[in-house]
N, C-alpha and C positions, 0 to 999 in steps of 0.2 A: 407762075407763081412769086413772081416782085422782089426775088431777094437780091441782094444789092454786093458787091465785091467786099470780101471779109467778114458778111452777116454770120451770126452764129448761129449753128446746125446741131442738129442730133443723129447719132444714127443706133435704132433700141431695134435687136433682133429679139426675137426670144424663140425658144424650142417646141416642139409640136405639142400642143398642148396647154398652151398660154404661160409657159415658164420661163420667167426670165432669164435673161442670158447677154450679151454686152451692149452696155452701154456707153458711146463713144461721143465724145462732141467733138466739133470740126469746125467749120467757117465755109464756106459759101468761094467758090473761084468762080463759076462761070458752067457756060451749059455749051456743048458743039454736038456736029451728029453721032455722036455716040453716047452722048446723054450727058449727065451734071456731072458734076467736078467736084470735089470737096478737100478740104486742108487738114490734117491734120499735126499737127509740128510735134519735135521732140518736144518730150515731155509734158506731153498730155495723160491726163490721166484717164485709165479704159478701166472697166468695171465690171464683173459678171459676179454670179453667185458662186462665192469661195475662190477667186480670183480679183486683184488687183494692181495694176500694173501703167507704169508712164510707160507711153514709146519710146524707144532709145532711139529714131531714126525722124525724119520729116514724114509724112505717107499720104498719099496720094491717093481718095477715093473715088473711084465710076460707078454712079448708081446710071444701069442704062437706057438709053431712051426709052421713052414710051411711045414711040413712033414703032416697035417693035412688038411682034405678038410675045402676049405674055410668056408662052413656051419659050420663045427666045430670049428672054430680057431674065428669067430665072436664077440670079445671081445677082451678088455685089466683089468688088474687085477693092483689093486695097494694094498700088505700087509702093515700095520700100525706095528711098534717096540710095544712093550710090553709099556705101560701108556697111549697109545692113546687108544681115546671109542671104535675106529675101529679096528675093527683086518681083513679084506678085503673086500674091495670095489670094484665090478668088474662091468663095461662097458660094456653096450650090445656098440656094432657097425659093422661098416663094415668092411671085414679081413684086419686086422693089414697093412702094405705095410711099408716097411722098403724103404728111397730116402735118397739115400746115409746117413747120422747120423742122421735122420728125419724118427722119427715112424709116418706116418698118417693115422689116421681114422676119418669116422665121425661117430659120437655119435649119437646115435637112443633111447636117450632118457631113456631106462631099466635100471633099475641098480639093482644089487644081493649089498646085504650089511651084512655083519655077524660082530655084535660086543662080543669085547675083554670078555662080561659075556654069548656067546653063541648063542645071540638072534638073527635070519635070517630073514629079509626082504626086499621084492621087493620094489622099489621107483621108484618115478615118472612114474606110468602105466596109471597117467590121464593126462598127459603131453605126454608121447604117442601115447596116443587115441585122443587127441586132435592135433598133429601134425603130425597123419597118414591122417587125413584129410586135415587140412590146409596148409598143405605143399607137399602132393600129394606123399604121401609116396608106392612106385608098391610095388603092392601086394607078390614079391619073398622079397620084402626087408624086410614088415611085418612080414611074414612067417619065414623070418631068424632070426628076432630078437627076435620072439617069442620063435622060439624053443632056442635061445641060452642061451634067460633066464632061458626054461625050464631044461636045460642040466644042464647048471652052478648052478642053484638051488640044485638040484640035488645031485651034485656032492660037494656041499660047506654040506649041509645035511648030505652027507654018508660019508661027510669028507675025499675023493673020492682025489688021487693023482692031480694035484698038489697041490689040499687044506687041506692036512692032514699035513703041519706042516714045508713041504720041503722047503718054504720061510727060513727059521732059517738058514740052513745053508750059504745063499744067502746075508741073513742080515749080516753076520760075517763078510763076505767081503766086505759088504759095512766098518761096524766097522772099520776095517783095514783101508781101504781107510782116512777115519774119524775122526782118536784118539780121545778120548774125550766122544764118542756119549755116 
């Protein structure tokens, strides 16, 4: 991809049917065996239809490595800095793809969230059930989203890498780009 530390990149997610969803500016932090790491400093403006928010805490995003088969990389994770209620928020998506400096994926509703206090939950199962019918999710997309949810949920509960605190090294890289955070 040829990015340098601190280069601007973006996350652009859609909902099924080419409906716009989150647009999040970020900074390139680097890559490792788990994928590409992106920094989202506190105060970053994140927008989607009907919602415009400023991130309250630094976040480090992970785009799963292309070395995994597509069915194992159908998610995007965002790790939140200490002080936020959320520790990691993982969206089940179509396999994320780089398009120049933009990461593109379709959000498939299901989320796995671990709070700072250790509580883990699966969110938006009702929305997923509704959309799989109303938006006609193909069977293979439903199967991929459910398998991804189960795999990510187990990895978070078991604290398997990269859900074992691995992101803290990348948080330090972001801290170096945004002094005073």
